[in-house]
C-alpha positions, 0 to 999 in steps of 0.5 A: 366511751360516749353515752348515747343521748338518743334512743338507739333501738328507735326506728329508722326513717328516710329523710331528704338532705341536701349536701354538697356533692364533692363532699358526698363523694369524698365521704363515700371513698371513706365509708359505705355507711353514709347515713351511719356517719350523718347519724353519729355526727347528729348525736354528737351535735345534739349532746354538744348543744344539750351541754351548751344549754345546760351550762347557760342555764347554770350560768344564768341561775348563778347570776340571778342567784348573786343579783338576788343576794346583792338586792337583799343586802343592798336594796334596789338601785331604783329604790331612791328613785320610786314613787310606788 
């Protein structure tokens, strides 16, 4: 079971979407609730994107930590050329 990443009780509001007509015809043959299908797909997209961004942030934090540890142990490559 997936965990909702949005307020399922929030009010609904109309939006305009431009969709491929053939695709809409095919979907209408599969469901009477196009809005529900689109909402579900958007929720999955939001959850996936949030996860990707959190993973990227953790990777960056790890890289920064490793670089800082290397720099603390060995100093900066630029130290021998710095005039400061």
